[in-house]
N, C-alpha and C positions, 0 to 999 in steps of 0.2 A: 611468551606464547600469545598468539592472537588468533582470532577468527575473522576472516574477511566476509562481509555481508553486502550483497548487492540487492538492495531493496528496489522493487519495480512495481509500477502500477500496471494492471491488466490493460489489454487492448480496448479500443473504443467499442462500446456496445450500442444497441439500438436506442436505449434510453439515454445514454450519454449524448447521442447525436441530437436528440430533441430536448435535452436539458430536463430530464425527470429524475428525481431522487430515487436511487435504488435501495441503499441500505442493505438489509438482509434479503430483499427481493432480488430478482435477477432478470436479465434479458440477454439475448444472443449477441455474440460478437458480430460487428459489421465486417464487410470485406476490408475496410481500412484497418479495423481492429486486428484482423488476422495478419495483415501486412505489418502492422506495428509490432506484433508479437514475433514475427519472423526477423524483423530488423533488430529487435531486442536481443534475440539469440545470436545474431551475427555480430552485434556490438560487443558481446561478451565471449565470443568464440575463443579468444586467446587468453582468457583469464583462468583457465583450468578449473572451471566450476565442478565441484564434486557432487552436488546434490541440488535438485530443485524442490523447494517447499512452497506450496501454494495454500491460499485460503481454500476452504471447501466449497465456496460458491462457484457456480458453473463458469462464470466469466473468467475467474482466475485459473480454474482447473484447465479450461480450454486454451487459455494463453500459455499455460505451462506445457500442455501437450504439444503445442506448436513449437515451443522452444526445445522440447525434448528431441524433436526430429533433427535439429541441428547439433545440439550439444550431446545427444546420445548418452544420457545419464538418468538415474532413477528420479522418480517424483514421489513426494509425500504430500498429502493434503491434511490440513489441520483446521478444525472448527474454531480454534482460538485465534485464528488470523482473519476471521470474517470481518466485513465492513462494520462500521459503527451502526448500531441499531437506531434507526431514525423514527421508530414508532409510527404514529399516525401520519407522519409526513412522507413516508415511503410511498412511492408511486405518484406523488404530486409533482406538478411542474414547478421548477425553480422560481419562475416569475410570479406564480401564484403565492408562493411561500414568502417571498421577499417583503411582502407588505406586513407580515407579522412583526409585532414590536420587538420580539425576542430573536429575530433572525440573525442580526449582526453578532450578538453575544454567543449564540449557539454555534454558528458556522465560521466565525472569524476570531473567536477568542477561546481561551482554555479555561473553562469554568465548570461548575456543577450543574448549570442549567441544561435542560434537555427537552426535546419534543415530547409530547404526551406519549406515555408508554415506551419511551425510547431510552437511550443511553447517553450519559453526559460525556463531554470531551475528556474530562479528567479520568472517568472510569474506562473509557476506550483506550486512552493513552497508557494507563496503568496495565490494562490487559495485554496490549501489544508489547509493551516493555518487558513484562514478565515472560511472555512467550518467546520473544527473540533472545532474551538472556538465557533461557533454558536451552534453546537451540544452539547458541554459541558455546555454552558449557558442554553440550553433548557432541560438539564437532570441533574440538580444539585443533588449530592449525589447518582448518579446512576452508574452502571457498564455497559459500552458499548463495544461491539465487533464491530470493524470497519474493514471490509474486502475490500481491494483495491489493489494497484499495487506497484511493487518494485521501479520503477523510481519515481513515485509520492511520495512514502515514503522517498526515498533518498532526494528529493528536499525539502520536508517538514522538515526533520531533519536538513538539511543545513540551512533552514530559521531560525531554533531555535539556530543555531550556532554550530551544530555538523556536521562539514564537514569532508569528507574523500576523499582520492585520488583514492578510488576504485569505480567501477561502481556498479549499482544496482544488476547485476547478481552475483557479487562477495560478496556483502554485505548481501543480503536477499534471503535465500532459499525459494522455494515455501512452503507455509504452516507455515512459521515462525511467531512468535508473538513478539510484542514489547510493553511493559507496560509503560505507563506514566500517570501522573495525571495532572489535571487542577485545580489549587488552585484559588478559586473565590475571596478570600480576596485581593490577590495581582495581580490577573488576569494573571497568568503565568503558563506555562507548566513546569512540573518538572519530571525528570526521577528518579524513586525510587532507582534504582541501575544502574550504568553505564553499567553493563554487563547483563542487563535484556533481551537483544535480544536473543531469543532462538528458536531452531527448535522444532516444536511440534512433540513429539515422545514419 
């Protein structure tokens, strides 16, 4: 038994466009972001998706609603899938934060370090891991589209042992998809192909 999981990053937002950290804050999808969400749905149209699950943040919900128009399946939103809490860095421009001495460790590594009043990569990765595992166990032999956030996805994959020296912006384009399975016999996540990360286009 297994559950197929199609993890996706939401479409481009106004703050993505100008390189501002969003975290738990939010901004509207751009026209490109809406198009990316449409392409995401088209990309998965033949995968027999049973359910769309999104982060409760507006940018993920709106991406999910666009996908629903093509896939014609229910949507559930979960607070547990929200983006990593970036504390006092939320709303700041990336270029302004890059000068911080802890920037590299916080956004390129998987550690306990965090922005002031924020969430560490390890805590974020653990939160997403637990949430997706529960979803998989509750939807055995189903195909799930999970729409959430780039930094949360980076932390989750690092939790699985797939760490990178790049940050989420460099790793995951808006509207990209990443396919993995959860095998219920051994209770493990598995990546069908190491190169499965793809831009929906």
